[in-house]
Each structure stands twice: as structure tokens, then as C-alpha cells.
C-alpha positions in Angstrom: 113.3 111.2 87.9 115.0 109.0 85.3 115.8 105.4 86.3 117.0 102.2 84.6 114.3 100.9 82.3 112.6 97.5 82.0 115.0 94.6 82.2 117.9 96.9 83.0 118.0 98.3 79.5 117.5 102.0 78.6 115.8 104.5 80.8 112.3 104.9 82.3 110.6 107.8 84.0 109.6 107.5 87.6 106.3 109.2 88.2 105.8 110.3 91.7 102.1 111.3 91.5 103.2 114.9 92.1 101.5 116.5 89.1 101.6 119.3 88.2 104.9 120.2 89.7 107.1 117.2 88.8 105.5 115.0 86.2 104.3 117.6 83.7 107.7 117.5 81.9 106.6 114.4 79.9 104.7 116.0 77.0 104.9 115.7 73.2 103.8 118.6 71.1 100.6 118.2 69.0 101.0 116.7 65.6 98.2 115.7 63.3 99.9 112.3 62.8 98.9 111.6 66.4 95.2 112.1 65.7 93.4 108.8 65.1 91.5 109.8 62.0 94.7 110.9 60.2 96.1 107.4 60.9 95.2 104.5 58.7 91.3 105.0 58.8 90.9 105.3 62.5 93.4 102.6 63.6 95.6 103.1 66.7 97.8 101.0 69.0 99.1 102.4 72.3 101.7 100.5 74.3 104.1 100.9 77.2 106.1 99.1 79.8 104.6 100.0 83.2 105.5 99.4 86.9 102.8 100.5 89.3 104.0 100.8 92.9 100.6 101.9 94.4 97.2 100.3 94.2 94.2 102.6 94.8 90.8 103.5 93.5 91.8 106.2 91.0 92.3 106.1 87.3 96.0 106.5 86.6 97.1 107.9 83.2 99.7 106.1 81.1 99.2 108.3 78.1 96.6 110.8 76.8 96.2 113.1 73.8 94.4 116.1 75.2 93.5 118.0 78.4 90.5 118.3 80.6 88.6 120.3 78.0 89.2 118.2 74.8 90.7 114.7 74.4 91.4 112.5 71.5 92.2 109.4 73.5 93.2 108.2 77.0 95.0 105.0 78.1 95.0 104.4 81.8 95.0 101.9 84.6 91.9 101.5 86.8 91.8 101.3 90.6 91.1 97.6 90.2 94.4 97.1 88.3 92.7 96.6 84.9 93.4 98.8 81.8 91.0 101.5 80.5 90.8 103.1 77.0 88.6 106.2 76.4 87.9 108.5 73.5 85.9 111.7 73.3 83.3 112.5 70.7 83.1 116.0 69.1 80.0 116.7 71.3 82.2 116.3 74.4 80.6 113.0 75.5 82.9 110.0 76.3 83.1 106.3 75.5 85.3 104.2 77.8 86.1 100.5 77.7 87.9 98.4 80.5 90.1 95.4 80.1 89.2 92.1 81.8 92.9 91.2 82.6 94.7 92.6 85.6 98.0 94.6 85.4 99.1 94.1 89.0 101.6 96.2 91.1 105.3 96.0 92.0 106.3 94.3 88.8 107.0 95.4 85.2 104.2 94.7 82.7 103.9 95.4 79.0 100.4 96.9 78.4 98.8 97.8 75.1 95.4 98.5 73.5 94.8 98.1 69.7 91.7 99.8 68.3 90.1 100.1 64.9 87.1 102.3 64.0 85.4 103.1 60.7 84.4 106.7 61.9 81.4 106.4 62.2 80.5 102.8 62.0 82.0 100.3 64.4 84.8 100.3 66.9 86.7 97.2 67.9 89.6 96.8 70.3 91.8 94.4 72.2 93.8 94.9 75.4 97.1 93.1 75.9 99.0 92.5 79.2 102.4 90.9 78.9 101.6 89.8 75.3 98.4 88.0 76.1 94.9 89.2 75.1 93.3 90.8 78.2 89.8 91.7 77.0 88.1 92.9 73.8 85.4 95.3 72.9 83.2 95.9 69.9 80.2 98.1 69.4 78.5 100.6 67.0 80.2 104.0 67.0 77.7 106.6 66.0 80.2 109.5 65.8 83.8 109.9 64.9 86.5 110.3 67.6 87.4 113.9 68.5 90.6 115.1 66.9 92.4 118.1 68.4 95.6 120.1 68.5 96.4 119.1 72.1 99.6 117.7 73.4 100.3 114.0 74.2 100.9 113.7 78.0 102.7 110.7 79.5 102.0 109.7 83.1 99.4 112.4 83.9 96.0 113.8 82.8 96.4 117.5 81.9 94.3 119.7 84.2 93.1 116.8 86.3 93.7 116.1 90.0 97.1 114.9 91.2 95.5 111.6 92.1 95.3 110.8 88.3 99.1 110.8 87.9 100.7 107.4 87.3 102.2 105.9 90.5 105.4 104.3 89.3 107.5 103.8 86.2 106.7 104.2 82.5 109.2 103.0 79.9 108.9 103.0 76.1 105.4 104.6 75.6 104.4 104.3 72.0 101.6 105.3 69.7 101.2 103.6 66.4 98.6 104.7 63.8 97.8 101.2 62.9 96.1 98.2 64.5 99.0 96.0 65.6 96.9 93.3 67.3 98.5 90.5 65.3 102.0 91.7 65.9 102.0 92.8 69.6 103.5 89.6 70.9 106.4 89.9 68.6 106.8 93.6 68.5 107.3 94.7 72.1 106.8 91.8 74.4 109.7 89.5 75.2 111.0 87.5 78.2 114.7 87.4 78.9 
């Protein structure tokens, strides 16, 4: 259902965890501009306002580009209330990084991950929770990220168990094809 968004402004989607019957409506058709390699040399920032109302051991999808057969990227919360960013290589193997900061439940939080890769070469990234750095990662990337013609799904993982659906509200999910690490505090995060 649609509810009042973060800080009483705009609208947010309430995800019930009832995929595939209810939450599957939040999809964006495939577009090459949503593939990381077509964006500024492998740069991407994903952000959203989230309100988790359940804490459990499953990975909960905020946003993904793909399905259970081929994924470009996934941005999720972990069962321990940290963030998680994953990408899939063309050979179908995965690379996943967790944040060190905690998102928490029963409150609105602005979450983001900003990633740069030289496809192949190195990959670096920073997680943000409420405008503060919440963990970094850096390592050699031996292969480029998989690009595909799949849809962007908000609040659920296509073809995955209902338990992977986001439990709560998502407002203003965004994908930028640039590394906005230096601008995240000013861009989306504000306290009223």
C-alpha cells in the first residue's frame, strides 16, 4: 500500500513481505542506462529512505537489477541490520560486501552505497547510514560486473523466497550512475 513518506512528505510504499502477490508491482523496465558499465566507467550510487519494521535473519531487498538467474547488482539489509551490496560476474559467481554500520528497525533511515570499479581492475565502495559513513570496501576485481536486460525491482528479489521481501517502507529509491560519495550528506540526507 501507499503511505505518507519520510518526514510526512510525499509517498512511500509499504512492503508487506507478501511477494509475489502484493509487492511485485514495484518494477522499473530494463534500460541500458541502469547497467553499471554504461554509467560513468562503472560508477554507481544507490540510495533510499527505509523503515524496517521486522528484524530477522534473512536478507531483505531494497533494490535489485535482475532476477534469480542473472543480476547486475543488489542492495539489501542483512538479518543483523547491516547493509549488503552484491554484484554478479558474467560467469554467474557473486561478490558481496557488508556494511559495518547498523540500520536498525522501527525508524526511518537514509541508506546508500556508492561504488566505483575499473572493470576489471579494482572496486571500492562506501556505505552510508543517515549521512554518515557506515563501512568501506576495496579489492581487486578480476572480472567486470554482469550487465543484463533485466528489470529493476524495488522491495523484493525476483524469483526468490517471500522471506527476501523488504519488511516495511521504502521511500525515494534512487540509482545514480556516478559515485556520489562526496555529496551524499548534502544530496539526500537532512534532519528537520
